[in-house]
C-alpha positions as CSV (number, residue, x, y, z in Angstrom):
1,M,174.0,107.9,106.2
2,S,176.5,109.8,104.1
3,F,173.8,112.0,102.6
4,S,170.8,114.0,103.9
5,Y,167.5,112.1,103.8
6,R,165.2,113.0,101.0
7,P,162.0,111.0,100.4
8,R,161.7,108.9,97.3
9,R,158.1,107.7,97.6
10,S,157.5,108.2,93.9
11,V,160.3,107.8,91.4
12,L,159.0,109.0,88.0
13,A,160.7,107.5,84.9
14,V,160.9,109.9,81.9
15,P,162.4,109.2,78.5
16,G,165.4,111.4,78.0
17,S,164.6,111.7,74.3
18,S,161.2,113.3,74.9
19,R,161.5,117.0,75.6
20,K,157.7,117.2,75.9
21,M,157.6,114.6,78.6
22,I,160.5,116.1,80.5
23,D,158.8,119.5,80.5
24,K,155.6,118.0,81.8
25,A,157.4,116.1,84.5
26,K,158.9,119.3,85.9
27,G,155.6,120.3,87.5
28,L,154.6,116.9,88.8
29,P,154.6,116.0,92.5
30,A,157.0,113.1,92.2
31,D,159.7,113.0,94.9
32,E,162.3,111.9,92.3
33,I,162.4,112.2,88.5
34,F,164.9,110.2,86.5
35,L,165.6,111.1,83.0
36,D,166.3,107.8,81.1
37,L,169.1,107.2,78.7
38,E,168.8,103.4,78.8
39,D,165.8,101.2,78.0
40,A,163.4,104.1,77.2
41,V,165.7,105.5,74.5
42,S,166.5,103.7,71.2
43,P,170.1,103.3,70.3
44,L,169.9,105.8,67.4
45,A,168.4,108.4,69.7
46,K,170.8,108.2,72.6
47,E,173.2,110.9,71.4
48,Q,170.4,113.5,71.0
49,A,168.9,112.4,74.3
50,R,172.0,113.4,76.1
51,T,171.8,116.9,74.6
52,T,168.1,117.1,75.4
53,I,168.7,116.2,79.1
54,V,171.6,118.7,79.5
55,E,169.4,121.5,78.1
56,A,166.4,120.6,80.2
57,L,168.4,120.3,83.5
58,N,170.0,123.7,82.9
59,E,166.7,125.4,82.5
60,D,164.3,126.8,85.1
61,G,160.9,125.3,86.0
62,W,161.9,122.4,88.2
63,G,160.3,121.9,91.6
64,D,161.8,120.3,94.6
65,Q,162.2,116.9,93.0
66,L,165.4,114.9,93.1
67,K,166.8,115.0,89.6
68,V,168.5,111.7,88.5
69,V,169.8,110.4,85.2
70,R,169.8,106.7,84.3
71,V,172.8,106.0,82.1
72,N,173.4,102.8,80.1
73,D,175.2,99.9,81.9
74,W,178.9,99.3,81.7
75,T,178.6,96.4,79.2
76,T,177.5,98.9,76.5
77,P,179.7,101.5,74.7
78,A,177.4,104.3,75.9
79,T,178.1,104.7,79.6
80,Y,181.2,106.9,79.3
81,L,179.6,109.4,77.0
82,D,176.4,109.3,79.1
83,V,178.3,110.4,82.2
84,T,180.8,112.8,80.7
85,T,178.2,114.6,78.6
86,V,175.4,114.9,81.2
87,V,177.6,115.5,84.3
88,G,180.0,117.7,82.4
89,G,177.1,119.7,80.9
90,A,174.7,119.9,83.8
91,G,176.4,118.3,86.8
92,A,175.3,121.0,89.2
93,A,171.6,120.1,88.6
94,V,172.1,116.3,88.9
95,D,171.4,114.7,92.3
96,A,172.4,111.1,91.4
97,I,173.2,108.7,88.6
98,L,171.0,105.6,88.3
99,L,173.3,102.7,87.2
100,P,171.4,99.7,85.7
101,K,172.2,96.0,85.6
102,V,174.9,96.1,88.3
103,P,176.4,92.7,88.8
104,D,179.1,93.5,91.3
105,A,180.9,96.3,93.2
106,S,183.3,97.0,90.3
107,H,180.6,98.6,88.2
108,V,179.8,101.1,91.0
109,Q,183.4,101.7,91.7
110,A,184.0,102.5,88.0
111,L,181.2,105.0,88.0
112,D,182.5,106.6,91.2
113,L,186.0,107.1,89.7
114,L,184.5,108.5,86.5
115,L,182.2,110.9,88.3
116,T,185.2,112.1,90.4
117,Q,187.2,112.9,87.3
118,V,184.3,114.7,85.7
119,E,183.6,116.7,88.8
120,K,187.2,117.8,89.2
121,T,187.4,118.7,85.5
122,H,184.3,120.9,85.7
123,G,184.8,122.4,89.1
124,L,181.9,120.5,90.7
125,E,181.8,119.5,94.3
126,V,183.5,116.1,94.5
127,G,181.3,113.3,95.8
128,R,178.0,115.3,95.9
129,I,176.4,113.3,93.0
130,G,175.0,110.1,94.4
131,I,174.8,106.6,92.8
132,E,171.6,104.4,92.7
133,P,172.6,100.9,91.7
134,Q,169.9,98.9,90.1
135,I,169.7,95.2,90.9
136,E,168.4,93.4,87.8
137,N,169.9,89.9,87.8
138,A,170.7,86.9,90.0
139,I,174.4,87.7,90.3
140,G,173.7,91.3,91.4
141,L,171.4,90.0,94.2
142,T,174.2,87.6,95.3
143,N,176.7,90.5,95.5
144,I,174.3,93.0,97.0
145,D,176.2,93.7,100.2
146,A,179.4,94.5,98.2
147,I,177.4,96.7,95.8
148,A,175.8,98.6,98.7
149,T,179.2,99.4,100.2
150,A,181.2,99.9,97.0
151,S,181.1,103.7,97.3
152,P,180.1,106.4,99.8
153,R,178.1,107.8,96.9
154,V,175.6,104.9,97.0
155,Q,172.2,106.3,98.3
156,T,169.6,103.7,97.2
157,L,169.3,100.1,96.1
158,V,166.7,99.8,93.3
159,F,164.9,96.6,92.2
160,G,164.6,96.1,88.4
161,P,161.9,93.5,88.1
162,A,161.6,92.9,84.4
163,D,165.2,92.1,83.7
164,F,165.5,90.2,87.0
165,M,162.5,88.0,86.1
166,A,164.1,87.2,82.8
167,S,167.5,86.4,84.4
168,I,165.9,83.7,86.7
169,N,163.5,82.3,84.0
170,M,160.4,83.3,86.0
171,R,157.3,82.2,84.1
172,T,155.4,85.4,83.6
173,L,155.2,88.3,81.2
174,V,153.4,90.6,83.6
175,V,155.8,92.7,85.6
176,G,154.7,93.2,89.2
177,E,152.2,90.3,89.3
178,Q,152.6,86.8,90.6
179,P,153.6,84.2,88.0
180,D,151.0,81.7,87.0
181,G,151.0,78.7,89.3
182,Y,152.5,80.5,92.3
183,D,149.3,80.5,94.3
184,R,150.6,81.1,97.8
185,G,152.8,83.8,99.2
186,D,154.8,86.2,97.2
187,A,157.2,85.0,94.5
188,Y,159.3,88.2,94.9
189,H,159.6,88.1,98.7
190,H,163.1,86.7,98.9
191,I,164.4,89.2,96.3
192,L,162.7,92.2,97.9
193,M,163.8,91.3,101.5
194,T,167.4,90.7,100.4
195,I,167.5,94.1,98.8
196,L,165.8,95.7,101.9
197,M,168.1,94.0,104.4
198,A,171.2,95.2,102.5
199,A,169.8,98.7,102.3
200,R,168.9,98.9,106.0
201,A,172.2,97.3,107.0
202,H,174.1,100.0,105.3
203,G,171.9,103.1,105.8
204,L,170.4,103.2,102.3
205,Q,167.0,103.6,100.9
206,A,165.2,100.7,99.1
207,I,163.2,101.4,96.0
208,D,160.8,99.0,94.3
209,G,160.6,98.8,90.5
210,P,157.7,99.7,88.2
211,Y,154.2,98.2,87.7
212,L,153.8,98.2,83.9
213,Q,150.0,98.1,83.6
214,I,149.8,101.9,84.0
215,R,146.1,102.3,83.5
216,D,145.2,100.0,86.4
217,V,145.9,102.3,89.4
218,D,144.2,100.0,91.9
219,A,146.6,97.2,90.9
220,F,149.5,99.6,91.1
221,R,148.4,100.5,94.6
222,R,148.2,96.9,95.7
223,S,151.7,96.2,94.4
224,A,153.0,99.3,96.2
225,Q,151.3,98.3,99.4
226,R,153.1,95.0,99.4
227,T,156.5,96.6,99.4
228,A,155.6,99.5,101.6
229,A,154.4,96.9,104.2
230,L,157.9,95.3,104.1
231,G,159.5,98.7,104.7
232,F,160.5,99.9,101.2
233,D,160.9,103.7,100.8
234,G,159.3,104.1,97.4
235,K,158.4,102.7,94.0
236,W,158.9,103.7,90.4
237,V,156.0,105.3,88.6
238,L,155.7,105.2,84.8
239,H,152.7,107.5,84.5
240,P,151.5,110.6,86.3
241,S,148.4,108.8,87.3
242,Q,150.5,106.6,89.6
243,I,152.2,109.4,91.5
244,D,149.5,110.3,94.1
245,A,149.0,106.6,94.9
246,A,152.7,106.1,95.5
247,N,153.1,109.2,97.6
248,E,150.1,108.1,99.7
249,V,151.1,104.4,100.1
250,F,154.7,105.2,101.1
251,S,153.8,108.0,103.5
252,P,152.7,107.1,107.1
253,R,149.0,107.0,107.8
254,Q,147.9,110.1,109.7
255,E,147.0,108.1,112.8
256,D,150.4,106.4,112.7
257,Y,152.3,109.6,112.3
258,D,150.4,111.3,115.1
259,K,151.1,108.3,117.4
260,A,154.8,108.3,116.5
261,E,155.1,111.9,117.4
262,M,153.2,111.3,120.6
263,I,155.5,108.5,121.6
264,L,158.6,110.6,121.0
265,D,157.2,113.5,123.1
266,A,156.0,111.2,125.9
267,Y,159.2,109.2,126.0
268,E,161.3,112.4,126.2
269,W,159.2,113.7,129.0
270,H,159.0,110.5,131.0
271,T,162.8,110.0,130.8
272,S,163.4,113.6,132.0
273,A,163.9,114.7,135.6
274,D,160.4,116.3,135.6
275,G,158.9,113.1,134.3
276,G,160.5,110.9,136.8
277,A,163.5,109.7,134.8
278,R,161.8,106.5,133.9
279,G,163.0,104.1,131.2
280,A,159.5,102.8,130.6
281,A,156.2,104.5,131.0
282,M,152.6,104.3,129.9
283,L,151.1,106.2,127.0
284,G,147.4,105.6,127.3
285,D,147.0,101.8,127.5
286,E,150.4,101.1,126.0
287,M,153.8,100.8,127.5
288,I,156.6,102.7,125.7
289,D,160.3,102.3,126.1
290,E,163.5,102.8,124.1
291,A,162.5,100.3,121.5
292,S,159.2,102.2,121.1
293,R,161.2,105.4,120.6
294,K,163.3,103.8,117.8
295,M,160.2,102.5,116.0
296,A,158.5,105.9,116.3
297,L,161.6,107.7,114.9
298,V,161.2,105.8,111.6
299,I,157.5,106.8,111.2
300,S,158.2,110.3,112.4
301,A,161.1,110.9,110.0
302,K,159.1,109.7,107.0
303,G,156.1,111.8,108.0
304,R,158.2,114.9,108.4
305,A,160.0,114.4,105.1
306,A,156.6,114.0,103.4
307,G,155.5,117.4,104.9
308,M,152.8,115.9,107.2
309,S,151.4,117.9,110.1
310,R,150.4,116.3,113.4
311,T,146.8,116.6,114.6
312,E,147.5,115.5,118.3
313,R,149.8,116.8,121.0
314,F,151.2,115.1,124.1
315,E,150.2,116.7,127.4
316,P,152.3,115.7,130.4
317,P,150.1,114.3,133.2
318,Q,149.4,116.7,136.0
């Protein structure tokens, strides 16, 4: 990866036009907060929202969250001013730009070039600000590998379900639920796996989109569990009540984290001279080898990034 790993289990959407909601978000335990200049802000409020975001980002009170701004897409007249105003005014506090409705690599490349010019103009570190392309239509999914590799700034691939469902004429008005008549399997499986495969092939994170029925936390949890089971890194949350559920679902279970750390310790010892320099060994009733180590590294990394503590230790056999 071209950037240091930071968890994005919960990605909280906050309207950039609401100073009250931004201030509240500062103290919430979301891994990432994105301040929205796109769908959550009316056209007449976008100019003021840019100023509000710059002021908020330059003030104290933020936690350890990743701070991201979603700009408008390149088919609108707003993208240039979104980027130049926000990055020019608060670039040192921006971790990434979320770019919606990306149909091909050229949209990412255009943002990369503009970011570079703004960074140079304002004395910012060139290349530090990441890009999060949002896949929201059929053509974007078709071009996903080119989008994933369009710039070294790309850090995540984000699924935008509502616009995507509209783009393929899916027969449903409930974002995150199965369409009526689709009574077996998961109607989103191909889309989600395509995004996930591109992310993993190119060392990126994969983030699922929102579940719009914000008062139904149990339904949100079920939706999150489906993508977490596939291997997604996190999911958008639209309300503070969804944050804890997302953080829990996209963190390893305690027993899995403990087992992963045990596997890593055991494998390190068994492959050492003291452990007999063996390539395969037993850990309890289970054989472990290099493939086991690779799987354990994934769980261990996510657990450590989430701040988990292990409750078991490996003891070399006497």
